[in-house]
C-alpha atoms as one frame of an Amber mdcrd trajectory, in Angstrom:
protein
   0.016   0.000   0.026   1.134   3.545  -0.646   1.049   6.437   1.787  -1.825
   7.857  -0.310  -3.776   4.609  -0.036  -3.259   4.749   3.734  -4.546   8.354
   3.827  -7.610   7.508   1.711  -8.376   4.378   3.768  -8.176   6.514   6.956
 -10.740   9.009   5.503 -12.884   6.081   4.336 -12.946   4.773   7.917 -14.247
   8.184   9.000 -11.648   8.211  11.765  -9.847  11.479  12.592  -6.993   9.904
  14.478  -6.340   7.414  11.664  -6.226  10.347   9.240  -3.745  12.281  11.405
  -1.546   9.236  11.753  -1.001   9.133   7.956   0.521  12.629   7.682   3.756
  14.172   8.912   3.645  16.668  11.808   4.263  19.537   9.315   2.056  18.195
   6.482   0.322  20.582   4.137  -3.005  19.493   2.595  -4.653  21.561  -0.127
  -8.229  20.669  -1.018  -9.496  20.981  -4.585 -11.754  23.916  -3.766  -9.162
  25.997  -1.961  -8.707  25.422   1.767  -5.129  24.699   2.911  -4.449  22.856
   6.201  -1.009  23.232   7.793   0.155  20.589  10.249  -1.414  17.659  12.087
  -3.349  19.788  14.556  -5.146  21.771  11.831  -5.797  18.562   9.828  -7.255
  17.011  13.042  -9.493  20.094  13.554 -10.685  19.985   9.918 -11.539  16.277
  10.071 -13.279  16.581  13.421 -15.438  19.481  12.208 -16.287  17.755   8.929
 -17.369  14.576  10.749 -19.277  16.478  13.452 -21.322  18.188  10.771 -22.353
  14.849   9.301 -19.663  14.530   6.643 -18.938  10.958   5.768 -16.802   9.291
   3.100 -19.009   6.678   1.445 -16.401   5.390  -1.017 -13.080   6.739  -2.248
 -11.482   4.589  -4.898  -8.109   5.131  -6.619  -8.527   4.349 -10.287  -4.975
   5.011 -11.393  -1.820   5.609  -9.378   1.798   6.253 -10.248   4.812   6.906
  -8.015   8.334   8.035  -8.669  10.676   8.544  -5.707   8.810  10.449  -3.082
   5.996  11.599  -5.387   2.638   9.900  -5.827   0.126  10.905  -8.484  -3.352
   9.350  -8.529  -6.761   9.655 -10.089  -9.804   8.692  -8.039 -13.558   8.803
  -7.549 -14.857  10.283  -4.286 -18.363   9.473  -3.032 -19.418  11.249   0.173
 -22.227  12.637   2.279 -22.224  16.279   3.246 -24.973  18.669   4.325 -27.495
  15.835   4.158 -26.785  14.974   0.576 -24.916  12.157  -1.196 -22.430  13.576
  -3.660 -19.543  12.382  -5.815 -16.869  13.668  -8.146 -13.694  12.523  -9.907
 -10.400  14.014  -9.073  -6.624  13.588  -8.788  -3.944  14.051  -6.197  -0.245
  14.944  -6.263   1.379  13.939  -2.971   4.882  14.077  -1.567   5.871  11.374
   0.926   8.427  11.579   3.753   9.158   8.674   6.088   6.201   6.703   4.758
   3.666   9.501   5.490   2.073  12.287   3.477   4.176  15.470   3.745   2.149
  17.433   1.138  -0.952  16.709  -0.763  -2.815  18.737  -3.381  -6.161  17.653
  -4.778  -7.769  18.598  -8.068 -11.445  17.960  -8.936 -13.383  17.717 -12.139
 -16.044  20.465 -12.056 -18.470  18.725 -14.421 -19.294  15.202 -15.491 -17.060
  13.832 -18.241 -18.763  13.474 -21.647 -17.773  12.529 -25.211 -17.408  15.729
 -27.215 -19.748  15.769 -30.209 -18.729  19.069 -31.780 -20.641  21.309 -29.350
 -19.495  22.693 -26.048 -21.739  22.349 -23.065
């Protein structure tokens, strides 16, 4: 398993302490819609707040993963519950690993469903 798989599995277990255990003390996590979390304590606070508001990871599956040295790049599908609604999107992550844990992680999300282009833009 990769450090990224461990991080995703921890979120999928909806367990704050498991999440924190997968990142370095000085980790930086950048979510696809902008927020940046610096360090384990801020990551803990973020996860706790998300879970306390009913946020739940329903399924987070890596569909493609590549690593070179201390860099991991992956594509995935994220299914979750937030604000009383089930939602999902596809995305990707670029992560740096140090000592087997995530040192930095940046997520990117598709903003619309993928479709086969037929000559017209949606």
